[in-house]
C-alpha positions as CSV (number, residue, x, y, z in Angstrom):
1,M,-5.8,-0.8,-24.9
2,E,-3.3,-2.5,-22.8
3,N,-4.1,-5.3,-20.4
4,F,-3.7,-3.4,-17.2
5,K,-4.3,-6.4,-14.9
6,E,-1.5,-8.4,-16.5
7,I,0.8,-5.4,-16.4
8,L,0.2,-5.0,-12.6
9,K,0.7,-8.7,-12.0
10,E,4.0,-8.6,-14.0
11,K,5.2,-5.8,-11.8
12,N,4.1,-7.7,-8.6
13,L,1.5,-5.0,-7.8
14,K,-1.9,-5.8,-6.4
15,V,-4.6,-5.5,-8.9
16,S,-7.2,-3.0,-7.7
17,S,-10.0,-1.0,-9.3
18,A,-8.2,2.2,-8.3
19,R,-4.9,1.2,-10.0
20,I,-6.8,0.0,-13.1
21,R,-8.6,3.4,-13.4
22,I,-5.4,5.4,-12.8
23,M,-3.7,3.4,-15.5
24,E,-6.6,4.0,-17.9
25,K,-6.3,7.7,-17.4
26,L,-2.6,7.9,-17.6
27,A,-2.2,5.6,-20.6
28,Q,-3.8,8.2,-22.9
29,P,-1.5,10.1,-25.1
30,Q,-0.4,13.6,-24.0
31,V,-1.8,13.4,-20.5
32,H,-0.1,14.5,-17.3
33,Y,-2.1,14.4,-14.1
34,S,-1.4,15.5,-10.6
35,A,-2.5,13.2,-7.8
36,E,-5.3,15.8,-6.9
37,E,-6.5,15.9,-10.6
38,L,-6.7,12.1,-10.7
39,F,-8.5,12.0,-7.4
40,Q,-11.1,14.5,-8.6
41,S,-11.6,12.6,-11.9
42,L,-12.0,9.2,-10.2
43,T,-14.2,10.0,-7.2
44,T,-17.5,9.6,-9.2
45,D,-16.6,6.1,-10.3
46,L,-14.8,5.2,-7.1
47,P,-16.7,7.0,-4.3
48,G,-14.7,5.4,-1.4
49,L,-11.4,6.5,-2.9
50,S,-9.1,8.7,-0.8
51,L,-6.5,11.1,-1.9
52,A,-3.9,9.2,0.2
53,T,-4.8,6.0,-1.8
54,V,-4.2,7.8,-5.1
55,Y,-0.8,9.1,-3.9
56,K,0.2,5.6,-2.6
57,N,-0.8,4.0,-5.9
58,L,0.9,6.6,-8.0
59,E,4.2,6.1,-6.1
60,D,4.0,2.3,-6.1
61,M,3.4,2.4,-9.9
62,R,6.2,4.9,-10.4
63,L,8.7,2.8,-8.4
64,A,7.6,-0.2,-10.5
65,G,8.5,1.7,-13.7
66,L,5.0,2.1,-15.0
67,L,4.8,5.9,-14.5
68,R,7.1,8.9,-14.7
69,L,7.0,12.0,-12.5
70,V,7.3,15.4,-14.2
71,Q,6.9,18.9,-12.8
72,S,4.9,21.7,-14.3
73,A,6.4,25.3,-14.4
74,N,4.7,26.1,-11.1
75,Q,6.3,23.0,-9.5
76,I,3.2,20.8,-9.4
77,K,4.1,17.2,-9.6
78,K,2.4,15.4,-12.5
79,Y,2.4,11.8,-13.6
80,E,2.5,10.2,-17.0
81,W,2.6,6.7,-18.4
82,E,6.2,5.6,-18.9
83,R,6.8,5.9,-22.7
84,G,10.6,6.1,-22.7
85,D,12.8,9.1,-23.2
86,H,11.2,12.1,-24.7
87,F,11.1,15.9,-24.2
88,H,8.5,17.8,-22.2
89,L,7.6,21.3,-23.4
90,V,6.5,23.1,-20.2
91,S,4.5,26.3,-20.3
92,D,2.6,27.5,-17.2
93,N,0.7,24.5,-15.9
94,K,0.7,22.7,-19.4
95,I,3.1,19.9,-20.2
96,T,3.3,18.6,-23.8
97,D,5.2,15.6,-24.9
98,L,7.6,16.1,-27.8
99,S,8.8,12.9,-29.4
100,D,11.6,13.7,-31.8
101,E,14.0,10.8,-31.6
102,Q,16.6,12.4,-33.9
103,L,16.8,15.5,-31.7
104,F,16.7,13.5,-28.5
105,E,19.6,11.3,-29.8
106,K,21.7,14.4,-30.5
107,V,21.1,15.7,-27.0
108,R,21.8,12.3,-25.5
109,D,25.1,12.1,-27.4
110,L,26.2,15.6,-26.4
111,I,25.5,14.9,-22.7
112,A,27.2,11.5,-22.8
113,G,30.2,13.0,-24.6
114,A,30.5,15.8,-22.1
115,L,30.3,13.4,-19.1
116,K,32.5,10.7,-20.7
117,D,34.7,8.9,-18.1
118,K,32.8,10.7,-15.3
119,F,29.2,9.5,-15.4
120,Q,27.3,6.6,-17.1
121,V,24.2,8.1,-18.6
122,E,21.3,5.6,-18.4
123,G,18.4,7.8,-19.4
124,L,17.4,11.5,-19.7
125,D,14.4,13.4,-18.5
126,V,14.4,16.6,-20.4
127,Q,12.0,19.5,-19.7
128,I,12.1,22.6,-21.8
129,F,10.5,25.6,-20.2
130,G,9.1,28.4,-22.2
131,R,5.9,29.7,-23.8
132,P,4.2,29.2,-27.2
133,L,5.0,31.8,-29.8
134,S,2.1,33.4,-31.5
135,A,1.3,32.4,-35.1
136,S,2.5,35.8,-36.4
137,N,6.1,35.3,-35.2
């Protein structure tokens, strides 16, 4: 597991038990939490924690480049650990990471080519909305 205290210090963020616990939750693979979900999952370990503190910590860590904000199909804001460019498959309230570097490179190249001389692409945040197909299709 990553050394969260060192990561916070490197980003000039105050080390706190709330931030460490948020990072522990979000650093897990394939997790996307709303502020409310994180708050509910942390109140047992951190009984004095407020929802406002969770929101503030999430935003501070997002601005520091540690977290990424994504939205579910019903527009609920969710946070994930910053893992670099990847796709999000979004169905209802479920978000699944899809890491396919070859496909992502093709999409990045197509977009960069279409915007050539108009816009410098520095990163992509791609969300694909749909629904899982049944096994019989």
